[in-house]
C-alpha atoms as one frame of an Amber mdcrd trajectory, in Angstrom:
protein
 -35.489 -40.715-137.974 -35.769 -44.402-138.767 -38.983 -46.153-137.799 -39.558
 -49.863-137.536 -41.859 -50.922-140.335 -44.280 -53.819-140.011 -43.788 -57.002
-141.984 -46.120 -59.623-143.374 -49.398 -58.492-144.917 -49.496 -54.703-144.926
 -51.503 -51.898-146.515 -49.945 -48.684-147.748 -51.673 -45.316-147.430 -50.548
 -42.330-149.502 -52.154 -38.912-149.155 -51.987 -35.658-151.069 -53.742 -32.399
-150.274 -55.746 -31.473-153.366 -55.292 -27.950-154.744 -52.473 -27.183-152.312
 -50.406 -25.368-154.937 -53.276 -22.974-155.584 -53.894 -22.580-151.854 -50.221
 -21.687-151.236 -50.494 -19.057-153.984 -53.752 -17.569-152.645 -53.219 -17.598
-148.890 -50.589 -16.109-146.589 -47.617 -18.390-146.001 -48.093 -18.329-142.214
 -51.725 -19.465-142.539 -50.769 -22.297-144.870 -47.886 -23.417-142.662 -50.236
 -23.527-139.667 -52.921 -25.412-141.602 -50.371 -27.889-142.966 -49.116 -28.522
-139.428 -52.679 -29.334-138.321 -53.136 -31.523-141.415 -50.006 -33.520-140.548
 -51.013 -33.864-136.885 -54.471 -35.158-137.848 -53.040 -37.744-140.226 -50.245
 -38.870-137.893 -52.753 -39.291-135.065 -55.230 -41.224-137.195 -52.589 -43.556
-138.602 -51.070 -44.227-135.183 -54.478 -44.807-133.534 -55.113 -47.541-136.086
 -51.779 -49.259-135.539 -50.012 -47.768-138.534 -46.702 -46.015-139.023 -46.059
 -42.821-140.982 -42.726 -43.475-142.635 -42.427 -40.457-144.925 -43.718 -36.920
-145.282 -43.534 -35.246-148.660 -44.736 -31.670-148.868 -48.474 -31.846-148.287
 -48.777 -35.616-148.085 -47.702 -38.635-146.120 -46.808 -42.237-146.770 -47.950
 -44.696-144.119 -48.172 -48.422-143.654 -50.667 -50.423-141.582 -50.412 -54.043
-140.531 -52.942 -56.301-142.215 -55.357 -55.915-145.038 -56.926 -52.748-146.363
 -59.589 -52.696-143.631 -56.871 -52.044-141.048 -56.116 -48.650-142.613 -59.770
 -47.757-143.167 -60.075 -45.688-139.986 -56.906 -43.789-140.743 -58.043 -43.262
-144.317 -61.191 -41.571-142.997 -59.055 -38.718-141.686 -57.984 -37.916-145.230
 -61.517 -36.926-146.260 -61.578 -33.800-144.091 -59.597 -30.685-144.890 -58.236
 -28.858-141.803 -59.698 -25.449-140.948 -57.939 -22.753-142.863 -57.685 -24.838
-146.016 -61.377 -25.007-146.897
């Protein structure tokens, strides 16, 4: 799916779920798939609420872009500090 990306001054946000390889090895696949789905939903929602666009998903991370300077992605970035239930 192609999304329209903003132009002008933008800020990029890249995320990665720390220790995910170990978590996939230690936990049941169904539990990890469910937790990763919640993780993605949280990040998509946060980015979109702050006027950004998720333009790529890669495994346990996303790539997003927000219009404006770094402060425009700050709210979305806050969502990256919390690990979804099931991954703690």
